[in-house]
Backbone as XML, in Angstrom:
<?xml version="1.0"?>
<chain id="A" units="angstrom">
  <residue number="1" name="MET">
    <atom name="N" x="-16.553" y="19.275" z="1.212"/>
    <atom name="CA" x="-15.235" y="18.958" z="0.655"/>
    <atom name="C" x="-15.232" y="17.545" z="0.077"/>
  </residue>
  <residue number="2" name="ASN">
    <atom name="N" x="-14.554" y="17.387" z="-1.029"/>
    <atom name="CA" x="-14.470" y="16.051" z="-1.613"/>
    <atom name="C" x="-13.302" y="15.269" z="-1.006"/>
  </residue>
  <residue number="3" name="ASN">
    <atom name="N" x="-13.184" y="14.016" z="-1.402"/>
    <atom name="CA" x="-12.167" y="13.138" z="-0.809"/>
    <atom name="C" x="-10.749" y="13.605" z="-1.088"/>
  </residue>
  <residue number="4" name="GLN">
    <atom name="N" x="-10.506" y="14.128" z="-2.306"/>
    <atom name="CA" x="-9.152" y="14.571" z="-2.662"/>
    <atom name="C" x="-8.724" y="15.721" z="-1.770"/>
  </residue>
  <residue number="5" name="THR">
    <atom name="N" x="-9.632" y="16.668" z="-1.530"/>
    <atom name="CA" x="-9.320" y="17.809" z="-0.671"/>
    <atom name="C" x="-9.031" y="17.329" z="0.741"/>
  </residue>
  <residue number="6" name="LEU">
    <atom name="N" x="-9.832" y="16.378" z="1.228"/>
    <atom name="CA" x="-9.612" y="15.835" z="2.569"/>
    <atom name="C" x="-8.269" y="15.122" z="2.647"/>
  </residue>
  <residue number="7" name="SER">
    <atom name="N" x="-7.933" y="14.356" z="1.607"/>
    <atom name="CA" x="-6.649" y="13.649" z="1.598"/>
    <atom name="C" x="-5.492" y="14.634" z="1.612"/>
  </residue>
  <residue number="8" name="ASN">
    <atom name="N" x="-5.594" y="15.682" z="0.802"/>
    <atom name="CA" x="-4.532" y="16.695" z="0.768"/>
    <atom name="C" x="-4.395" y="17.376" z="2.117"/>
  </residue>
  <residue number="9" name="GLN">
    <atom name="N" x="-5.520" y="17.629" z="2.770"/>
    <atom name="CA" x="-5.495" y="18.270" z="4.085"/>
    <atom name="C" x="-4.829" y="17.343" z="5.105"/>
  </residue>
  <residue number="10" name="LYS">
    <atom name="N" x="-5.147" y="16.053" z="5.058"/>
    <atom name="CA" x="-4.534" y="15.087" z="5.977"/>
    <atom name="C" x="-3.028" y="15.013" z="5.760"/>
  </residue>
  <residue number="11" name="ILE">
    <atom name="N" x="-2.603" y="15.032" z="4.495"/>
    <atom name="CA" x="-1.168" y="14.966" z="4.191"/>
    <atom name="C" x="-0.459" y="16.197" z="4.735"/>
  </residue>
  <residue number="12" name="LYS">
    <atom name="N" x="-1.079" y="17.367" z="4.571"/>
    <atom name="CA" x="-0.476" y="18.598" z="5.097"/>
    <atom name="C" x="-0.367" y="18.535" z="6.617"/>
  </residue>
  <residue number="13" name="GLU">
    <atom name="N" x="-1.417" y="18.036" z="7.280"/>
    <atom name="CA" x="-1.387" y="17.892" z="8.741"/>
    <atom name="C" x="-0.281" y="16.915" z="9.149"/>
  </residue>
  <residue number="14" name="GLN">
    <atom name="N" x="-0.129" y="15.835" z="8.390"/>
    <atom name="CA" x="0.902" y="14.838" z="8.688"/>
    <atom name="C" x="2.290" y="15.447" z="8.554"/>
  </residue>
  <residue number="15" name="GLU">
    <atom name="N" x="2.500" y="16.225" z="7.497"/>
    <atom name="CA" x="3.800" y="16.869" z="7.299"/>
    <atom name="C" x="4.090" y="17.845" z="8.432"/>
  </residue>
  <residue number="16" name="GLN">
    <atom name="N" x="3.050" y="18.535" z="8.893"/>
    <atom name="CA" x="3.224" y="19.480" z="9.995"/>
    <atom name="C" x="3.588" y="18.723" z="11.278"/>
  </residue>
  <residue number="17" name="LEU">
    <atom name="N" x="2.939" y="17.586" z="11.513"/>
    <atom name="CA" x="3.246" y="16.768" z="12.693"/>
    <atom name="C" x="4.682" y="16.249" z="12.641"/>
  </residue>
  <residue number="18" name="ASN">
    <atom name="N" x="5.146" y="15.902" z="11.452"/>
    <atom name="CA" x="6.488" y="15.329" z="11.302"/>
    <atom name="C" x="7.583" y="16.326" z="11.637"/>
  </residue>
  <residue number="19" name="THR">
    <atom name="N" x="7.278" y="17.620" z="11.574"/>
    <atom name="CA" x="8.306" y="18.615" z="11.877"/>
    <atom name="C" x="8.528" y="18.741" z="13.383"/>
  </residue>
  <residue number="20" name="GLU">
    <atom name="N" x="7.547" y="18.318" z="14.170"/>
    <atom name="CA" x="7.682" y="18.393" z="15.624"/>
    <atom name="C" x="8.483" y="17.186" z="16.126"/>
  </residue>
  <residue number="21" name="ILE">
    <atom name="N" x="9.175" y="17.374" z="17.248"/>
    <atom name="CA" x="9.968" y="16.277" z="17.818"/>
    <atom name="C" x="9.023" y="15.280" z="18.498"/>
  </residue>
  <residue number="22" name="CYS">
    <atom name="N" x="9.241" y="14.004" z="18.229"/>
    <atom name="CA" x="8.390" y="12.950" z="18.775"/>
    <atom name="C" x="9.287" y="11.946" z="19.484"/>
  </residue>
  <residue number="23" name="SER">
    <atom name="N" x="9.176" y="11.858" z="20.816"/>
    <atom name="CA" x="10.086" y="10.978" z="21.552"/>
    <atom name="C" x="9.368" y="9.918" z="22.384"/>
  </residue>
  <residue number="24" name="THR">
    <atom name="N" x="8.076" y="10.079" z="22.655"/>
    <atom name="CA" x="7.374" y="9.101" z="23.490"/>
    <atom name="C" x="6.705" y="8.043" z="22.615"/>
  </residue>
  <residue number="25" name="TRP">
    <atom name="N" x="6.537" y="6.834" z="23.163"/>
    <atom name="CA" x="5.928" y="5.744" z="22.397"/>
    <atom name="C" x="4.509" y="6.049" z="21.947"/>
  </residue>
  <residue number="26" name="PRO">
    <atom name="N" x="3.643" y="6.626" z="22.798"/>
    <atom name="CA" x="2.283" y="6.936" z="22.311"/>
    <atom name="C" x="2.309" y="7.876" z="21.108"/>
  </residue>
  <residue number="27" name="CYS">
    <atom name="N" x="3.257" y="8.818" z="21.121"/>
    <atom name="CA" x="3.388" y="9.756" z="20.008"/>
    <atom name="C" x="3.829" y="9.023" z="18.749"/>
  </residue>
  <residue number="28" name="VAL">
    <atom name="N" x="4.805" y="8.132" z="18.879"/>
    <atom name="CA" x="5.298" y="7.364" z="17.731"/>
    <atom name="C" x="4.175" y="6.496" z="17.163"/>
  </residue>
  <residue number="29" name="ALA">
    <atom name="N" x="3.442" y="5.817" z="18.052"/>
    <atom name="CA" x="2.340" y="4.958" z="17.614"/>
    <atom name="C" x="1.262" y="5.778" z="16.908"/>
  </residue>
  <residue number="30" name="ASP">
    <atom name="N" x="0.949" y="6.938" z="17.457"/>
    <atom name="CA" x="-0.069" y="7.803" z="16.865"/>
    <atom name="C" x="0.355" y="8.256" z="15.474"/>
  </residue>
  <residue number="31" name="ARG">
    <atom name="N" x="1.611" y="8.616" z="15.329"/>
    <atom name="CA" x="2.116" y="9.053" z="14.016"/>
    <atom name="C" x="2.097" y="7.912" z="13.012"/>
  </residue>
  <residue number="32" name="THR">
    <atom name="N" x="2.439" y="6.709" z="13.479"/>
    <atom name="CA" x="2.427" y="5.548" z="12.586"/>
    <atom name="C" x="1.014" y="5.291" z="12.083"/>
  </residue>
  <residue number="33" name="ILE">
    <atom name="N" x="0.039" y="5.342" z="12.986"/>
    <atom name="CA" x="-1.363" y="5.138" z="12.609"/>
    <atom name="C" x="-1.814" y="6.232" z="11.645"/>
  </residue>
  <residue number="34" name="ASN">
    <atom name="N" x="-1.444" y="7.473" z="11.939"/>
    <atom name="CA" x="-1.810" y="8.579" z="11.047"/>
    <atom name="C" x="-1.214" y="8.381" z="9.661"/>
  </residue>
  <residue number="35" name="PHE">
    <atom name="N" x="0.032" y="7.941" z="9.600"/>
    <atom name="CA" x="0.696" y="7.710" z="8.314"/>
    <atom name="C" x="-0.048" y="6.641" z="7.516"/>
  </residue>
  <residue number="36" name="ILE">
    <atom name="N" x="-0.435" y="5.552" z="8.212"/>
    <atom name="CA" x="-1.154" y="4.459" z="7.542"/>
    <atom name="C" x="-2.504" y="4.956" z="7.031"/>
  </residue>
  <residue number="37" name="VAL">
    <atom name="N" x="-3.204" y="5.751" z="7.838"/>
    <atom name="CA" x="-4.517" y="6.269" z="7.433"/>
    <atom name="C" x="-4.379" y="7.194" z="6.230"/>
  </residue>
  <residue number="38" name="VAL">
    <atom name="N" x="-3.380" y="8.083" z="6.278"/>
    <atom name="CA" x="-3.202" y="9.054" z="5.195"/>
    <atom name="C" x="-2.806" y="8.357" z="3.896"/>
  </residue>
  <residue number="39" name="HIS">
    <atom name="N" x="-1.978" y="7.323" z="3.991"/>
    <atom name="CA" x="-1.436" y="6.687" z="2.788"/>
    <atom name="C" x="-2.087" y="5.342" z="2.492"/>
  </residue>
  <residue number="40" name="ARG">
    <atom name="N" x="-3.315" y="5.119" z="2.977"/>
    <atom name="CA" x="-3.931" y="3.808" z="2.790"/>
    <atom name="C" x="-4.236" y="3.517" z="1.320"/>
  </residue>
  <residue number="41" name="GLU">
    <atom name="N" x="-4.540" y="4.557" z="0.530"/>
    <atom name="CA" x="-4.807" y="4.330" z="-0.889"/>
    <atom name="C" x="-3.569" y="3.750" z="-1.569"/>
  </residue>
  <residue number="42" name="ALA">
    <atom name="N" x="-2.411" y="4.307" z="-1.264"/>
    <atom name="CA" x="-1.161" y="3.815" z="-1.850"/>
    <atom name="C" x="-0.889" y="2.384" z="-1.388"/>
  </residue>
  <residue number="43" name="GLY">
    <atom name="N" x="-1.155" y="2.099" z="-0.118"/>
    <atom name="CA" x="-0.960" y="0.752" z="0.414"/>
    <atom name="C" x="-1.852" y="-0.265" z="-0.272"/>
  </residue>
  <residue number="44" name="LEU">
    <atom name="N" x="-3.114" y="0.109" z="-0.504"/>
    <atom name="CA" x="-4.036" y="-0.787" z="-1.200"/>
    <atom name="C" x="-3.576" y="-1.025" z="-2.630"/>
  </residue>
  <residue number="45" name="LEU">
    <atom name="N" x="-3.089" y="0.029" z="-3.269"/>
    <atom name="CA" x="-2.614" y="-0.092" z="-4.646"/>
    <atom name="C" x="-1.417" y="-1.030" z="-4.724"/>
  </residue>
  <residue number="46" name="ILE">
    <atom name="N" x="-0.478" y="-0.877" z="-3.795"/>
    <atom name="CA" x="0.725" y="-1.718" z="-3.778"/>
    <atom name="C" x="0.355" y="-3.174" z="-3.504"/>
  </residue>
  <residue number="47" name="SER">
    <atom name="N" x="-0.520" y="-3.405" z="-2.511"/>
    <atom name="CA" x="-0.895" y="-4.785" z="-2.190"/>
    <atom name="C" x="-1.672" y="-5.418" z="-3.341"/>
  </residue>
  <residue number="48" name="SER">
    <atom name="N" x="-2.496" y="-4.632" z="-4.031"/>
    <atom name="CA" x="-3.221" y="-5.151" z="-5.193"/>
    <atom name="C" x="-2.249" y="-5.528" z="-6.306"/>
  </residue>
  <residue number="49" name="ALA">
    <atom name="N" x="-1.244" y="-4.686" z="-6.528"/>
    <atom name="CA" x="-0.253" y="-4.958" z="-7.576"/>
    <atom name="C" x="0.538" y="-6.222" z="-7.256"/>
  </residue>
  <residue number="50" name="ILE">
    <atom name="N" x="0.916" y="-6.394" z="-5.993"/>
    <atom name="CA" x="1.664" y="-7.591" z="-5.586"/>
    <atom name="C" x="0.797" y="-8.838" z="-5.777"/>
  </residue>
  <residue number="51" name="GLY">
    <atom name="N" x="-0.455" y="-8.760" z="-5.342"/>
    <atom name="CA" x="-1.376" y="-9.885" z="-5.501"/>
    <atom name="C" x="-1.579" y="-10.254" z="-6.959"/>
  </residue>
  <residue number="52" name="LEU">
    <atom name="N" x="-1.744" y="-9.235" z="-7.798"/>
    <atom name="CA" x="-1.940" y="-9.464" z="-9.226"/>
    <atom name="C" x="-0.706" y="-10.095" z="-9.860"/>
  </residue>
  <residue number="53" name="SER">
    <atom name="N" x="0.476" y="-9.637" z="-9.468"/>
    <atom name="CA" x="1.707" y="-10.196" z="-10.044"/>
    <atom name="C" x="1.882" y="-11.656" z="-9.633"/>
  </residue>
  <residue number="54" name="ILE">
    <atom name="N" x="1.497" y="-12.001" z="-8.403"/>
    <atom name="CA" x="1.580" y="-13.399" z="-7.953"/>
    <atom name="C" x="0.626" y="-14.268" z="-8.774"/>
  </residue>
  <residue number="55" name="ILE">
    <atom name="N" x="-0.596" y="-13.774" z="-9.002"/>
    <atom name="CA" x="-1.586" y="-14.523" z="-9.793"/>
    <atom name="C" x="-1.067" y="-14.742" z="-11.216"/>
  </residue>
  <residue number="56" name="ILE">
    <atom name="N" x="-0.507" y="-13.687" z="-11.817"/>
    <atom name="CA" x="0.029" y="-13.801" z="-13.183"/>
    <atom name="C" x="1.179" y="-14.807" z="-13.220"/>
  </residue>
  <residue number="57" name="TYR">
    <atom name="N" x="2.056" y="-14.769" z="-12.221"/>
    <atom name="CA" x="3.205" y="-15.680" z="-12.154"/>
    <atom name="C" x="2.741" y="-17.135" z="-12.075"/>
  </residue>
  <residue number="58" name="VAL">
    <atom name="N" x="1.811" y="-17.411" z="-11.167"/>
    <atom name="CA" x="1.308" y="-18.781" z="-10.981"/>
    <atom name="C" x="0.592" y="-19.258" z="-12.243"/>
  </residue>
  <residue number="59" name="THR">
    <atom name="N" x="-0.205" y="-18.385" z="-12.845"/>
    <atom name="CA" x="-0.928" y="-18.738" z="-14.071"/>
    <atom name="C" x="0.045" y="-19.051" z="-15.203"/>
  </residue>
  <residue number="60" name="THR">
    <atom name="N" x="1.098" y="-18.256" z="-15.322"/>
    <atom name="CA" x="2.096" y="-18.474" z="-16.380"/>
    <atom name="C" x="2.787" y="-19.818" z="-16.198"/>
  </residue>
  <residue number="61" name="ILE">
    <atom name="N" x="3.195" y="-20.139" z="-14.976"/>
    <atom name="CA" x="3.857" y="-21.427" z="-14.706"/>
    <atom name="C" x="2.908" y="-22.583" z="-15.027"/>
  </residue>
  <residue number="62" name="SER">
    <atom name="N" x="1.638" y="-22.446" z="-14.623"/>
    <atom name="CA" x="0.655" y="-23.497" z="-14.903"/>
    <atom name="C" x="0.460" y="-23.670" z="-16.404"/>
  </residue>
  <residue number="63" name="ALA">
    <atom name="N" x="0.398" y="-22.569" z="-17.135"/>
    <atom name="CA" x="0.210" y="-22.630" z="-18.587"/>
    <atom name="C" x="1.405" y="-23.299" z="-19.265"/>
  </residue>
  <residue number="64" name="VAL">
    <atom name="N" x="2.612" y="-22.966" z="-18.825"/>
    <atom name="CA" x="3.822" y="-23.572" z="-19.403"/>
    <atom name="C" x="3.826" y="-25.076" z="-19.150"/>
  </residue>
  <residue number="65" name="LYS">
    <atom name="N" x="3.481" y="-25.498" z="-17.930"/>
    <atom name="CA" x="3.436" y="-26.932" z="-17.608"/>
    <atom name="C" x="2.387" y="-27.641" z="-18.463"/>
  </residue>
  <residue number="66" name="LEU">
    <atom name="N" x="1.244" y="-27.001" z="-18.663"/>
    <atom name="CA" x="0.162" y="-27.580" z="-19.459"/>
    <atom name="C" x="0.598" y="-27.727" z="-20.917"/>
  </residue>
  <residue number="67" name="ILE">
    <atom name="N" x="1.242" y="-26.708" z="-21.452"/>
    <atom name="CA" x="1.712" y="-26.754" z="-22.844"/>
    <atom name="C" x="2.757" y="-27.852" z="-23.016"/>
  </residue>
  <residue number="68" name="LYS">
    <atom name="N" x="3.669" y="-27.986" z="-22.054"/>
    <atom name="CA" x="4.689" y="-29.040" z="-22.121"/>
    <atom name="C" x="4.038" y="-30.420" z="-22.059"/>
  </residue>
  <residue number="69" name="ALA">
    <atom name="N" x="3.003" y="-30.566" z="-21.212"/>
    <atom name="CA" x="2.315" y="-31.852" z="-21.076"/>
    <atom name="C" x="1.582" y="-32.207" z="-22.365"/>
  </residue>
  <residue number="70" name="ILE">
    <atom name="N" x="0.977" y="-31.227" z="-23.001"/>
    <atom name="CA" x="0.261" y="-31.477" z="-24.258"/>
    <atom name="C" x="1.255" y="-31.812" z="-25.372"/>
  </residue>
  <residue number="71" name="GLY">
    <atom name="N" x="2.397" y="-31.163" z="-25.341"/>
    <atom name="CA" x="3.403" y="-31.360" z="-26.389"/>
    <atom name="C" x="4.066" y="-32.723" z="-26.369"/>
  </residue>
  <residue number="72" name="LYS">
    <atom name="N" x="3.999" y="-33.429" z="-25.250"/>
    <atom name="CA" x="4.677" y="-34.736" z="-25.150"/>
    <atom name="C" x="3.901" y="-35.832" z="-25.832"/>
  </residue>
</chain>
């Protein structure tokens, strides 16, 4: 099986787990860990996007300051 098939299978298992009632802390913790494992690709994508936007923001501010300094 390839990674996409495995990911789809994990998501289906997660959805099946979510339909069951979960009231104990070990169960809640286990579900949280499973959710993070299943959705780690999305988490990496989001964190990469946030990091990239911060870099672009800082670079833009630095460039504007440099242009203003040269213009004086």
